[in-house]
Wavefront OBJ file of the C-alpha trace (Angstrom):
o trace
v 70.636 50.200 155.018
v 70.032 49.239 151.120
v 73.626 49.446 149.171
v 71.999 51.941 147.273
v 70.855 55.068 149.762
v 74.862 54.169 151.483
v 75.757 55.368 147.230
v 73.703 57.889 146.807
v 74.064 59.471 150.209
v 78.066 59.293 149.206
v 77.187 61.470 146.064
v 75.429 64.127 148.133
v 77.839 64.387 150.296
v 80.521 64.830 147.721
v 78.250 67.354 146.089
v 78.036 68.955 149.621
v 81.672 68.890 149.705
v 82.221 70.762 146.621
v 80.076 73.854 147.553
v 81.906 76.377 148.801
v 80.636 79.735 149.348
v 80.865 83.189 148.515
v 80.576 86.337 150.039
v 81.505 90.176 150.067
v 82.413 93.212 152.381
v 82.441 96.319 151.752
v 79.658 97.574 150.120
v 76.037 99.097 150.772
v 73.556 97.385 148.560
v 73.530 92.962 148.494
v 75.042 91.741 145.918
v 72.300 90.167 143.089
v 72.992 87.059 142.698
v 72.308 85.421 138.766
v 72.343 81.634 137.892
v 73.035 81.664 134.367
v 72.550 79.214 131.681
v 74.230 75.604 132.691
v 76.193 75.761 129.193
v 77.924 78.892 130.301
v 79.864 76.759 132.848
v 79.240 79.199 135.629
v 77.963 78.623 138.857
v 77.209 82.036 139.302
v 77.401 85.651 138.557
v 77.476 88.786 140.993
v 76.276 91.886 140.243
v 78.017 94.857 142.842
v 76.213 98.009 142.967
v 80.136 99.572 142.936
v 82.897 97.174 143.218
v 85.267 99.768 144.335
v 86.191 98.865 148.380
v 85.000 95.742 148.125
v 86.444 92.535 149.406
v 85.454 88.890 148.276
v 85.596 86.143 150.489
v 85.148 81.854 149.699
v 84.074 79.823 152.690
v 85.528 75.964 151.737
v 83.274 73.720 152.259
v 85.594 70.733 152.319
v 88.157 72.999 154.536
v 90.931 72.344 151.838
v 93.040 75.941 150.971
v 91.452 77.385 147.914
v 93.555 78.716 145.093
v 92.118 81.758 143.305
v 92.226 82.572 139.160
v 91.128 85.195 137.361
v 89.543 84.848 133.507
v 88.060 86.859 130.764
v 86.752 85.608 126.707
v 91.029 86.072 126.206
v 92.721 84.284 129.054
v 89.931 81.104 129.815
v 92.311 78.720 128.321
v 94.992 79.454 130.710
v 94.312 81.331 133.552
v 96.481 83.438 135.729
v 96.592 82.592 139.627
v 96.425 85.162 141.711
v 98.452 86.645 144.245
v 97.853 88.167 147.980
v 94.718 85.824 149.004
v 94.738 85.802 152.608
v 93.907 82.583 154.242
v 92.385 81.805 157.184
v 91.490 78.410 157.351
v 88.936 76.969 155.576
v 88.196 80.963 154.587
v 89.910 82.834 151.565
v 89.984 86.721 150.744
v 90.374 88.794 148.676
v 90.651 92.585 149.252
v 89.587 94.283 145.876
v 87.132 92.781 143.715
v 88.549 93.256 140.109
v 84.897 94.526 138.134
v 83.927 92.389 135.356
v 85.614 89.869 134.928
v 85.651 85.998 136.279
v 87.045 83.930 139.017
v 87.753 80.518 139.306
v 88.305 79.106 142.973
v 90.028 75.376 143.359
v 89.410 73.374 146.006
v 91.042 70.377 145.804
v 89.669 69.146 142.612
v 86.789 70.948 142.414
v 86.225 74.318 140.841
v 83.757 76.510 141.230
v 83.363 79.423 138.405
v 81.997 82.681 138.671
v 82.315 86.520 136.897
v 81.910 89.546 138.917
v 79.872 92.459 137.354
v 80.446 96.145 138.208
v 77.187 97.970 137.495
v 78.729 101.139 137.757
v 80.547 101.570 134.205
v 77.016 100.539 133.263
v 74.855 102.837 135.048
v 71.266 103.478 133.372
v 70.448 106.652 131.779
v 66.962 107.723 130.772
v 65.849 110.852 128.862
v 62.865 111.034 126.836
v 62.195 108.715 123.628
v 60.030 108.920 120.513
v 58.437 106.149 118.377
v 59.453 105.980 114.631
v 56.515 104.558 112.382
v 58.214 104.823 108.852
v 56.637 101.210 108.878
v 53.636 101.294 110.737
v 51.911 98.101 109.753
v 54.846 95.443 110.496
v 56.882 97.594 112.847
v 56.969 100.400 115.073
v 60.697 101.530 116.567
v 61.725 104.175 119.035
v 64.932 106.280 119.638
v 65.947 106.604 123.227
v 67.376 109.886 125.025
v 69.363 107.243 126.933
v 72.392 105.102 127.913
v 71.874 101.481 128.755
v 74.700 99.238 127.482
v 74.754 95.781 127.193
v 76.498 93.971 130.402
v 78.366 91.311 128.907
v 80.543 88.572 130.139
v 82.115 85.164 129.249
v 81.294 81.492 129.384
v 83.763 79.460 131.151
v 84.835 78.739 127.285
v 85.611 82.265 126.584
v 82.285 82.830 124.672
v 81.054 86.040 125.256
v 77.624 86.123 126.595
v 75.437 89.310 128.152
v 73.647 89.573 131.064
v 69.835 90.995 130.545
v 69.191 94.224 131.995
v 64.997 93.490 131.370
v 64.494 96.868 130.473
v 60.639 97.220 130.633
v 58.405 98.816 127.344
v 54.494 98.865 128.886
v 51.968 99.917 126.211
v 48.531 98.996 125.728
v 47.378 97.044 122.546
v 44.280 94.794 121.637
v 43.663 91.248 121.778
v 41.400 88.638 120.846
v 39.096 87.208 123.449
v 38.361 83.952 121.263
v 34.283 85.065 120.978
v 32.973 88.077 119.523
v 35.515 90.996 120.341
v 38.904 92.284 120.575
v 39.927 93.845 124.260
v 42.168 95.964 125.490
v 45.659 94.248 126.984
v 48.305 95.853 128.652
v 51.233 94.445 127.192
v 55.172 94.871 128.945
v 58.009 93.793 126.822
v 61.661 93.636 128.648
v 65.286 94.117 126.628
v 68.658 93.266 127.436
v 69.669 96.657 126.585
v 68.969 99.842 124.683
v 72.046 99.151 122.173
v 70.463 97.260 119.402
v 67.312 99.655 119.719
v 63.479 98.886 120.314
v 61.453 97.335 117.978
v 57.793 96.006 118.383
v 54.875 94.973 116.238
v 52.440 97.788 115.967
v 49.874 98.519 118.540
v 45.973 97.682 117.329
v 44.995 100.676 119.571
v 45.934 104.359 121.177
v 48.442 104.039 123.629
v 50.938 105.488 125.702
v 54.726 103.983 126.266
v 56.121 103.697 129.316
v 60.358 102.663 129.650
v 61.314 101.319 132.091
v 64.852 100.316 134.234
v 66.387 98.000 134.330
v 65.655 94.956 136.935
v 69.024 96.124 139.116
v 68.153 98.904 140.511
v 64.956 97.867 140.587
v 65.384 95.135 143.034
v 68.140 97.492 145.134
v 65.126 99.791 145.470
v 67.306 102.455 144.137
v 64.281 105.065 143.039
v 66.611 107.761 142.816
v 68.442 106.063 139.719
v 65.739 103.842 138.355
v 63.769 106.010 135.844
v 60.743 105.267 133.577
v 59.422 107.724 130.874
v 56.891 108.628 129.049
v 56.838 108.983 124.413
v 57.059 112.645 124.089
v 55.063 111.984 120.956
v 50.744 110.547 121.370
v 50.727 106.992 119.147
v 47.563 106.960 117.085
v 47.014 103.404 115.677
v 47.350 102.785 111.981
v 48.190 98.806 111.984
v 45.344 97.022 111.476
v 43.784 93.014 112.082
v 40.650 91.471 112.051
v 38.945 88.187 112.797
v 36.293 85.932 111.656
v 33.383 83.989 112.616
v 30.918 81.934 110.250
v 27.806 79.929 111.358
v 25.287 77.878 109.558
v 21.214 79.195 110.032
v 18.465 77.936 109.719
v 16.077 78.608 106.758
v 14.778 81.115 109.613
v 17.816 83.097 110.306
v 18.663 81.606 113.744
v 22.046 79.558 114.025
v 21.680 76.003 113.633
v 22.553 73.903 116.524
v 23.590 70.380 116.352
v 22.608 67.263 118.251
v 23.982 68.607 121.577
v 22.386 71.676 121.140
v 25.198 73.610 119.921
v 25.462 76.538 117.628
v 26.601 75.102 114.326
v 30.565 77.086 113.426
v 32.028 76.466 110.370
v 35.580 76.158 111.054
v 37.806 76.446 107.658
v 36.862 73.916 105.710
v 32.513 72.416 104.572
v 34.003 69.210 102.693
v 30.368 67.637 101.420
v 27.422 70.546 101.784
v 24.095 69.772 100.844
v 22.706 73.281 99.132
v 21.012 75.348 100.399
v 23.852 75.708 102.160
v 22.611 79.451 104.670
v 26.037 80.971 106.330
v 26.188 83.979 109.172
v 29.976 85.368 107.920
v 30.836 88.413 110.645
v 34.185 90.218 110.409
v 35.609 92.033 113.329
v 38.134 94.739 112.502
v 40.528 96.450 114.772
v 40.344 100.303 115.835
v 42.171 101.371 113.080
v 39.944 100.076 110.441
v 37.693 102.404 108.744
v 37.432 99.873 104.711
v 36.037 96.436 105.046
v 34.812 93.691 102.498
v 33.981 90.346 102.052
v 34.633 88.339 99.126
v 33.277 85.303 97.250
v 35.585 83.721 94.820
v 36.094 80.655 92.449
v 39.466 79.962 93.274
v 41.694 80.261 96.407
v 44.109 82.980 94.999
v 40.966 85.296 94.686
v 41.775 86.102 91.150
v 37.891 85.145 89.978
v 35.880 87.195 92.694
v 31.974 86.454 92.222
v 30.588 88.821 95.003
v 32.057 91.649 97.171
v 30.210 93.118 100.475
v 31.199 96.261 102.167
v 29.694 95.283 105.119
v 31.114 93.235 108.245
v 28.306 90.822 108.221
v 27.572 88.501 104.944
v 24.134 86.093 105.629
v 24.764 84.220 102.266
v 23.155 80.855 101.077
v 25.002 78.830 98.923
v 22.461 77.334 96.079
v 24.983 75.710 92.980
v 26.929 72.687 93.171
v 31.041 73.944 93.408
v 34.089 74.667 95.227
v 34.141 78.579 96.657
v 36.177 80.592 99.011
v 35.070 83.234 101.042
v 37.691 85.356 103.358
v 37.182 88.857 105.091
v 39.556 91.939 104.493
v 40.227 95.349 106.503
v 42.394 97.989 105.555
v 42.827 101.733 107.295
v 42.019 105.162 106.281
v 45.157 105.531 103.845
v 45.035 101.770 102.632
v 48.599 101.654 104.211
v 47.920 98.509 105.980
v 45.615 95.531 105.505
v 44.592 92.855 107.056
v 42.901 89.255 106.346
v 41.068 87.157 108.192
v 41.088 82.962 107.504
v 39.440 81.563 104.653
v 36.664 79.746 104.363
v 36.088 76.573 101.780
v 32.626 75.916 101.080
v 32.252 72.624 99.157
v 28.541 72.553 97.669
v 27.938 68.771 96.527
v 26.109 67.422 93.872
v 22.139 66.865 94.014
v 21.215 63.659 94.731
v 17.217 62.593 95.552
v 16.567 58.917 97.294
v 19.768 57.060 99.013
v 22.551 55.203 96.910
v 23.508 54.834 93.972
v 19.622 53.645 92.084
v 18.154 56.459 94.263
v 16.225 54.883 96.401
v 13.473 56.507 98.744
v 12.196 54.124 101.181
v 8.946 51.739 100.907
v 8.091 50.955 104.209
v 6.812 53.360 107.081
v 5.909 52.237 110.373
v 4.697 55.785 112.344
v 5.076 54.150 115.249
v 8.532 53.134 114.878
v 9.901 55.350 112.497
v 7.500 59.026 113.431
v 8.553 60.345 109.855
v 8.514 59.286 105.992
v 11.006 61.150 104.638
v 13.001 61.859 101.289
v 16.983 61.313 101.314
v 18.837 63.531 99.298
v 21.841 66.095 98.654
v 21.945 69.694 97.199
v 17.988 69.724 96.584
v 17.154 73.609 96.413
v 13.356 72.944 94.747
v 11.004 70.256 96.198
v 7.569 69.255 96.387
v 6.405 65.816 97.528
v 2.741 64.663 97.235
v 1.164 61.731 99.500
v -1.859 59.793 97.851
v -4.006 57.156 99.034
v -5.441 54.484 96.724
v -8.304 55.683 94.944
v -6.166 58.714 94.313
v -6.806 61.059 96.953
v -4.342 63.941 98.492
v -3.526 63.099 102.175
v -0.042 65.311 102.337
v 2.299 68.082 100.822
v 4.834 69.493 101.398
v 7.604 71.112 99.683
v 10.199 71.399 102.272
v 12.896 68.198 101.282
v 14.173 67.873 104.713
v 10.776 67.493 106.472
v 8.043 64.497 105.985
v 4.900 62.804 106.410
v 4.494 61.673 110.241
v 1.501 59.535 108.742
v -1.801 61.124 109.640
v -4.426 63.001 107.799
v -6.726 65.168 109.440
v -4.352 64.907 112.701
v -5.242 60.953 112.822
v -3.457 58.043 112.160
v -4.142 56.315 108.712
v -4.618 52.778 107.921
v -2.194 50.179 107.079
v -2.055 49.257 103.946
v -0.170 50.776 100.803
v -0.868 54.656 99.606
v 1.895 56.754 96.881
v 3.922 59.327 96.455
v 5.162 61.708 93.955
v 8.224 64.180 94.217
v 9.377 66.803 92.178
v 12.530 68.390 92.691
v 15.888 70.223 91.235
v 19.262 69.705 92.358
v 22.059 72.858 93.304
v 23.625 71.448 89.960
v 20.613 72.200 87.459
v 19.291 68.147 87.680
v 15.081 67.617 87.735
v 14.073 65.291 89.329
v 10.663 63.251 89.305
v 10.058 60.289 91.479
v 6.716 58.237 91.945
v 6.531 54.886 94.215
v 4.625 53.488 97.177
v 4.380 53.932 101.089
v 3.393 49.818 103.010
v 2.751 51.256 106.306
v 2.897 48.033 108.607
v 0.953 47.552 111.621
v 1.338 49.675 114.278
v 2.151 47.855 118.010
v 0.164 46.695 119.902
v -2.761 46.495 117.141
v -5.233 43.716 116.227
v -4.727 43.977 112.176
v -6.230 47.662 112.557
v -4.195 51.086 113.958
v -4.162 51.348 118.103
v -4.812 54.859 117.164
v -8.204 54.612 114.878
v -7.686 57.263 112.388
v -11.949 56.833 111.964
v -11.508 58.319 108.327
v -11.657 55.042 106.809
v -8.488 55.466 104.740
l 1 2 3 4 5 6 7 8 9 10 11 12 13 14 15 16 17 18 19 20 21 22 23 24 25 26 27 28 29 30 31 32 33 34 35 36 37 38 39 40 41 42 43 44 45 46 47 48 49 50 51 52 53 54 55 56 57 58 59 60 61 62 63 64 65 66 67 68 69 70 71 72 73 74 75 76 77 78 79 80 81 82 83 84 85 86 87 88 89 90 91 92 93 94 95 96 97 98 99 100 101 102 103 104 105 106 107 108 109 110 111 112 113 114 115 116 117 118 119 120 121 122 123 124 125 126 127 128 129 130 131 132 133 134 135 136 137 138 139 140 141 142 143 144 145 146 147 148 149 150 151 152 153 154 155 156 157 158 159 160 161 162 163 164 165 166 167 168 169 170 171 172 173 174 175 176 177 178 179 180 181 182 183 184 185 186 187 188 189 190 191 192 193 194 195 196 197 198 199 200 201 202 203 204 205 206 207 208 209 210 211 212 213 214 215 216 217 218 219 220 221 222 223 224 225 226 227 228 229 230 231 232 233 234 235 236 237 238 239 240 241 242 243 244 245 246 247 248 249 250 251 252 253 254 255 256 257 258 259 260 261 262 263 264 265 266 267 268 269 270 271 272 273 274 275 276 277 278 279 280 281 282 283 284 285 286 287 288 289 290 291 292 293 294 295 296 297 298 299 300 301 302 303 304 305 306 307 308 309 310 311 312 313 314 315 316 317 318 319 320 321 322 323 324 325 326 327 328 329 330 331 332 333 334 335 336 337 338 339 340 341 342 343 344 345 346 347 348 349 350 351 352 353 354 355 356 357 358 359 360 361 362 363 364 365 366 367 368 369 370 371 372 373 374 375 376 377 378 379 380 381 382 383 384 385 386 387 388 389 390 391 392 393 394 395 396 397 398 399 400 401 402 403 404 405 406 407 408 409 410 411 412 413 414 415 416 417 418 419 420 421 422 423 424 425 426 427 428 429 430 431 432 433 434 435 436 437 438 439 440 441 442 443 444 445 446 447 448 449 450 451 452 453 454 455 456 457 458 459
């Protein structure tokens, strides 16, 4: 057999030999076994419904006689040995467990660490509760008529820990669904006890609060003790939140699409926008918001607000070069709670007509290859282009800087040769442009000196 396998098997057998078994007698409800964090040093925590008359038995896996000790946060360094343990072969028994204390059971060279909780010392009582909305924008507290004390235990090094009772507070709030609306969502928050009170982030909708507890009574199925109470006063939300979206729009108001056909959404910052930049800003407030506005400013701190719109939806076009900041704000009826959406940064670049530092406009054009002759540009807000033949006849004109000429006149391709353009434009930064030049239309594919699609106009 492989030597490594033999070593692993030996280690597993050694671990099994060190794993004794604990059981309890004299209790009507099965003990609840909890595996605490390894940092506590404990093997297990046993929660007993009532330790009165309950015995504890340890069965040694190694067959060695077990020695028992107790410890707490004060005696963990020098635990006293327990006398009166009854031994029968590998089985040792403590007739009456001591409540809320730790046990060290030693078999050979191995030690096991356990903690026993007497739940009868920590019975839960829930009668009524009231919410306190002194700070309704950020925090909601509760006053509970009831008792659910912390259940402490000690690590093997004397550190005091608290056993989580998982008392549940259930209610509804609003959750953003990452598309275009808020939706109601049930929430369950858990608390280890009621000693430190209950505080939560204020719900975003009107709701009812229910307090239930605790997890031990639930697991024992003690319906007569497990309680659920509702808040005596009705909760009407005052807290507000908001979300926003921003989509680029075409000239006709439709949402702009990218090359893959997906809607073009502004995410945070537009670094190099070419004017005119048209964007639809939409704000989505929660239930308590009755006041809302969009702000457009020249500074990120919004001290220099140039435009303000008291509406949820704003369709705005940025014509001028510069950097702009846009945000959405909502508030409740009293103006006591407000919330801001993300800030959008829009950088509109300075204008440019033509490509490159020299502002070159293409002067070679093959309609069957390039399809459309266009004028490269950036941040042009006014534009007019005329196309002429060599005799000065106007063949085509267009006013959309994103448009172009497909090399046709009256629906048919023109002949190869030289044509001329004149362009006038105004940039987002106020710069005026006037350019003229020639367009050389090359021989079309498959032609023998004339256009494959003969225009018939003689041009």
